[in-house]
VMD Tcl script that builds the backbone (N, CA, C; Angstrom):
set m [mol new atoms 237]
animate dup $m
set s [atomselect $m all]
$s set {name element resname resid chain x y z} {
  {N N MET 1 A -90.544 5.303 47.206}
  {CA C MET 1 A -89.508 5.183 47.109}
  {C C MET 1 A -89.365 4.077 48.134}
  {N N ALA 2 A -89.088 2.252 47.244}
  {CA C ALA 2 A -89.016 1.324 48.326}
  {C C ALA 2 A -87.413 1.048 48.632}
  {N N TYR 3 A -87.107 0.556 50.491}
  {CA C TYR 3 A -86.220 0.092 51.388}
  {C C TYR 3 A -85.773 -0.861 50.656}
  {N N ALA 4 A -86.495 -1.715 50.351}
  {CA C ALA 4 A -86.828 -3.694 49.850}
  {C C ALA 4 A -87.664 -4.764 49.616}
  {N N ARG 5 A -87.260 -4.496 48.639}
  {CA C ARG 5 A -88.446 -5.580 47.438}
  {C C ARG 5 A -88.082 -6.726 47.053}
  {N N PHE 6 A -89.229 -7.779 47.639}
  {CA C PHE 6 A -88.776 -9.241 47.463}
  {C C PHE 6 A -87.923 -9.832 46.131}
  {N N GLY 7 A -87.182 -10.675 46.910}
  {CA C GLY 7 A -86.265 -11.095 45.775}
  {C C GLY 7 A -84.965 -12.252 46.683}
  {N N ARG 8 A -84.087 -12.233 45.951}
  {CA C ARG 8 A -83.096 -13.945 46.455}
  {C C ARG 8 A -82.537 -12.894 48.014}
  {N N SER 9 A -82.128 -12.292 47.490}
  {CA C SER 9 A -81.411 -11.379 49.133}
  {C C SER 9 A -82.598 -10.549 50.287}
  {N N SER 10 A -84.185 -10.595 50.050}
  {CA C SER 10 A -85.244 -10.179 50.909}
  {C C SER 10 A -86.315 -10.838 50.436}
  {N N ASP 11 A -86.149 -10.951 51.964}
  {CA C ASP 11 A -88.271 -10.779 52.355}
  {C C ASP 11 A -89.004 -10.077 52.667}
  {N N VAL 12 A -88.519 -9.278 52.462}
  {CA C VAL 12 A -89.629 -8.596 52.886}
  {C C VAL 12 A -89.128 -6.824 51.206}
  {N N TYR 13 A -90.705 -5.888 51.170}
  {CA C TYR 13 A -90.986 -5.533 51.147}
  {C C TYR 13 A -91.420 -4.448 51.958}
  {N N VAL 14 A -90.763 -3.157 51.440}
  {CA C VAL 14 A -91.103 -1.820 52.820}
  {C C VAL 14 A -91.148 -0.546 51.594}
  {N N PHE 15 A -91.377 -0.175 52.009}
  {CA C PHE 15 A -91.946 1.717 51.350}
  {C C PHE 15 A -92.596 2.480 52.481}
  {N N GLU 16 A -92.157 4.046 51.862}
  {CA C GLU 16 A -92.504 4.835 52.807}
  {C C GLU 16 A -93.922 4.994 51.586}
  {N N SER 17 A -94.989 4.814 52.534}
  {CA C SER 17 A -96.676 5.090 52.508}
  {C C SER 17 A -96.764 6.647 51.941}
  {N N PRO 18 A -97.908 6.323 50.780}
  {CA C PRO 18 A -98.124 7.352 50.098}
  {C C PRO 18 A -99.446 8.344 50.668}
  {N N GLN 19 A -99.735 7.517 51.886}
  {CA C GLN 19 A -101.068 8.197 53.013}
  {C C GLN 19 A -100.038 8.509 54.049}
  {N N GLY 20 A -99.005 8.604 54.526}
  {CA C GLY 20 A -97.794 8.997 55.445}
  {C C GLY 20 A -97.908 7.525 56.341}
  {N N GLY 21 A -96.791 7.220 56.677}
  {CA C GLY 21 A -95.786 6.307 57.756}
  {C C GLY 21 A -95.398 5.427 56.889}
  {N N TRP 22 A -95.344 4.152 57.200}
  {CA C TRP 22 A -94.612 3.590 56.230}
  {C C TRP 22 A -94.675 2.080 56.318}
  {N N GLU 23 A -94.742 0.740 54.915}
  {CA C GLU 23 A -95.388 0.169 55.023}
  {C C GLU 23 A -94.172 -1.539 54.798}
  {N N CYS 24 A -94.662 -2.161 56.003}
  {CA C CYS 24 A -93.919 -3.736 55.770}
  {C C CYS 24 A -95.194 -4.141 54.740}
  {N N SER 25 A -95.567 -5.128 53.213}
  {CA C SER 25 A -96.057 -5.425 52.450}
  {C C SER 25 A -96.495 -7.087 52.555}
  {N N LEU 26 A -97.281 -7.446 52.332}
  {CA C LEU 26 A -97.602 -8.651 52.523}
  {C C LEU 26 A -96.272 -9.438 54.020}
  {N N CYS 27 A -96.690 -8.728 55.244}
  {CA C CYS 27 A -95.550 -9.203 56.032}
  {C C CYS 27 A -95.788 -10.360 56.533}
  {N N SER 28 A -94.676 -11.834 56.943}
  {CA C SER 28 A -94.622 -12.778 57.329}
  {C C SER 28 A -94.665 -12.608 58.988}
  {N N LEU 29 A -95.219 -11.213 59.638}
  {CA C LEU 29 A -94.781 -11.344 60.469}
  {C C LEU 29 A -96.254 -11.651 61.495}
  {N N ASN 30 A -96.967 -10.672 60.267}
  {CA C ASN 30 A -98.639 -9.784 60.062}
  {C C ASN 30 A -99.526 -10.663 59.703}
  {N N GLU 31 A -99.227 -12.961 59.424}
  {CA C GLU 31 A -99.820 -13.215 58.908}
  {C C GLU 31 A -100.013 -12.749 57.333}
  {N N GLY 32 A -99.109 -12.263 56.453}
  {CA C GLY 32 A -99.386 -12.107 55.211}
  {C C GLY 32 A -99.818 -10.509 54.602}
  {N N ARG 33 A -100.478 -9.611 56.022}
  {CA C ARG 33 A -101.024 -8.338 55.390}
  {C C ARG 33 A -99.542 -7.493 56.045}
  {N N THR 34 A -100.665 -6.130 55.918}
  {CA C THR 34 A -100.087 -5.236 55.568}
  {C C THR 34 A -99.563 -4.731 56.694}
  {N N THR 35 A -98.008 -4.286 57.283}
  {CA C THR 35 A -97.641 -3.943 58.933}
  {C C THR 35 A -97.111 -2.169 58.801}
  {N N LYS 36 A -97.732 -0.950 59.352}
  {CA C LYS 36 A -97.688 -0.202 59.123}
  {C C LYS 36 A -96.900 0.465 60.291}
  {N N THR 37 A -96.461 1.126 60.396}
  {CA C THR 37 A -95.790 1.750 61.611}
  {C C THR 37 A -95.748 3.693 60.679}
  {N N ALA 38 A -95.875 4.549 62.210}
  {CA C ALA 38 A -95.789 6.018 62.182}
  {C C ALA 38 A -93.719 6.553 61.966}
  {N N SER 39 A -93.106 5.651 62.371}
  {CA C SER 39 A -91.983 6.127 62.639}
  {C C SER 39 A -90.874 5.430 61.688}
  {N N ARG 40 A -90.122 6.061 61.278}
  {CA C ARG 40 A -88.991 5.629 60.905}
  {C C ARG 40 A -88.017 4.245 62.136}
  {N N SER 41 A -87.714 5.102 62.882}
  {CA C SER 41 A -87.454 4.112 63.767}
  {C C SER 41 A -88.241 3.044 64.208}
  {N N GLU 42 A -89.547 2.878 64.543}
  {CA C GLU 42 A -90.511 1.804 64.340}
  {C C GLU 42 A -90.128 0.687 63.408}
  {N N MET 43 A -90.190 1.412 62.229}
  {CA C MET 43 A -89.830 0.636 60.687}
  {C C MET 43 A -88.709 -0.401 61.278}
  {N N MET 44 A -87.336 0.837 61.337}
  {CA C MET 44 A -86.386 -0.293 61.197}
  {C C MET 44 A -86.350 -1.205 62.770}
  {N N GLU 45 A -87.125 -0.922 64.105}
  {CA C GLU 45 A -87.386 -2.282 65.097}
  {C C GLU 45 A -88.341 -3.341 64.212}
  {N N HIS 46 A -89.335 -2.763 63.411}
  {CA C HIS 46 A -89.447 -4.177 62.864}
  {C C HIS 46 A -88.840 -5.175 61.616}
  {N N LEU 47 A -87.925 -4.134 61.127}
  {CA C LEU 47 A -86.897 -5.368 60.730}
  {C C LEU 47 A -85.836 -5.590 60.972}
  {N N ARG 48 A -85.443 -5.471 62.280}
  {CA C ARG 48 A -85.267 -6.408 63.018}
  {C C ARG 48 A -85.619 -7.699 64.115}
  {N N GLN 49 A -87.273 -7.387 63.901}
  {CA C GLN 49 A -87.673 -8.344 64.365}
  {C C GLN 49 A -87.888 -9.215 63.131}
  {N N HIS 50 A -87.961 -8.746 61.734}
  {CA C HIS 50 A -88.190 -10.296 60.816}
  {C C HIS 50 A -86.335 -10.828 60.994}
  {N N GLU 51 A -85.190 -10.151 60.649}
  {CA C GLU 51 A -83.941 -10.751 61.327}
  {C C GLU 51 A -83.656 -11.591 62.260}
  {N N ALA 52 A -84.600 -11.722 63.197}
  {CA C ALA 52 A -84.576 -12.291 64.346}
  {C C ALA 52 A -85.423 -13.634 64.192}
  {N N LYS 53 A -86.831 -13.214 63.346}
  {CA C LYS 53 A -87.179 -14.771 63.177}
  {C C LYS 53 A -86.122 -15.334 61.784}
  {N N GLY 54 A -84.922 -14.651 61.344}
  {CA C GLY 54 A -84.272 -15.464 60.047}
  {C C GLY 54 A -84.794 -14.863 58.906}
  {N N ASP 55 A -85.607 -13.565 58.562}
  {CA C ASP 55 A -86.136 -13.590 57.583}
  {C C ASP 55 A -84.970 -12.488 56.911}
  {N N LYS 56 A -84.700 -12.402 55.730}
  {CA C LYS 56 A -83.761 -11.585 55.591}
  {C C LYS 56 A -84.018 -10.526 54.622}
  {N N VAL 57 A -83.299 -9.482 55.183}
  {CA C VAL 57 A -83.351 -7.950 55.151}
  {C C VAL 57 A -82.087 -7.318 54.690}
  {N N PRO 58 A -82.108 -6.207 53.064}
  {CA C PRO 58 A -80.715 -5.933 53.078}
  {C C PRO 58 A -80.586 -4.571 54.239}
  {N N ALA 59 A -79.401 -4.975 54.723}
  {CA C ALA 59 A -78.635 -3.843 55.312}
  {C C ALA 59 A -79.033 -2.847 55.135}
  {N N GLU 60 A -79.129 -2.212 53.642}
  {CA C GLU 60 A -79.421 -0.673 53.071}
  {C C GLU 60 A -80.469 -0.199 53.735}
  {N N ALA 61 A -81.366 -0.760 53.729}
  {CA C ALA 61 A -82.602 -0.679 54.320}
  {C C ALA 61 A -82.874 -0.100 55.904}
  {N N ILE 62 A -81.472 -0.596 56.514}
  {CA C ILE 62 A -81.915 0.170 57.651}
  {C C ILE 62 A -81.353 0.908 57.736}
  {N N GLU 63 A -79.815 0.683 56.890}
  {CA C GLU 63 A -79.490 2.289 56.395}
  {C C GLU 63 A -79.842 3.426 56.716}
  {N N GLU 64 A -80.632 2.995 54.918}
  {CA C GLU 64 A -81.263 4.604 54.689}
  {C C GLU 64 A -82.003 4.836 55.600}
  {N N LEU 65 A -82.815 3.729 56.509}
  {CA C LEU 65 A -83.928 4.855 57.052}
  {C C LEU 65 A -83.225 5.143 58.080}
  {N N GLN 66 A -81.922 4.986 58.843}
  {CA C GLN 66 A -81.543 5.324 59.538}
  {C C GLN 66 A -80.476 6.850 59.657}
  {N N ASN 67 A -80.300 7.024 57.571}
  {CA C ASN 67 A -79.385 7.825 57.382}
  {C C ASN 67 A -80.845 9.142 56.720}
  {N N GLU 68 A -82.039 8.585 56.844}
  {CA C GLU 68 A -83.383 9.516 56.532}
  {C C GLU 68 A -83.682 10.093 58.307}
  {N N ILE 69 A -83.863 9.664 59.441}
  {CA C ILE 69 A -83.887 9.800 61.069}
  {C C ILE 69 A -82.507 10.410 60.822}
  {N N GLU 70 A -81.627 11.026 60.988}
  {CA C GLU 70 A -80.355 11.874 60.684}
  {C C GLU 70 A -80.671 12.746 59.935}
  {N N THR 71 A -80.747 12.607 59.137}
  {CA C THR 71 A -81.334 14.331 57.736}
  {C C THR 71 A -82.648 15.078 57.872}
  {N N LEU 72 A -84.253 13.928 57.714}
  {CA C LEU 72 A -85.318 14.469 57.674}
  {C C LEU 72 A -86.079 14.239 58.701}
  {N N GLY 73 A -85.986 14.213 59.850}
  {CA C GLY 73 A -86.011 13.429 60.800}
  {C C GLY 73 A -86.657 11.557 61.193}
  {N N ASP 74 A -87.488 11.371 61.868}
  {CA C ASP 74 A -88.208 10.255 61.895}
  {C C ASP 74 A -89.467 9.837 61.884}
  {N N SER 75 A -90.132 11.104 61.755}
  {CA C SER 75 A -91.341 10.258 61.209}
  {C C SER 75 A -92.524 11.823 60.129}
  {N N THR 76 A -92.670 11.332 59.246}
  {CA C THR 76 A -93.588 12.090 57.708}
  {C C THR 76 A -93.875 13.157 58.329}
  {N N THR 77 A -94.530 13.845 59.712}
  {CA C THR 77 A -94.658 15.099 60.515}
  {C C THR 77 A -93.434 15.948 60.627}
  {N N SER 78 A -92.072 15.404 61.068}
  {CA C SER 78 A -90.852 15.963 61.548}
  {C C SER 78 A -90.405 16.093 59.957}
  {N N SER 79 A -90.338 15.603 58.957}
  {CA C SER 79 A -89.765 16.164 57.842}
  {C C SER 79 A -90.155 17.439 56.955}
}
mol reanalyze $m
mol bondsrecalc $m
mol representation Tube
mol addrep $m
């Protein structure tokens, strides 16, 4: 499931990795390489770094990660 996809309202493409963790694909903070995090909270912080840089990040992406932390836990090992 993608939390955000590239488009008019998003400069990021973020999804839960099939191998575990979360990925920010073609990440502008990482010279176009994928950034992986082990927890939802780490990805939320990563998305806030994108916002601080001026990238468009859909609020729904951060909200969905927060909701999942509350219902599923912070990492794939805790769900």
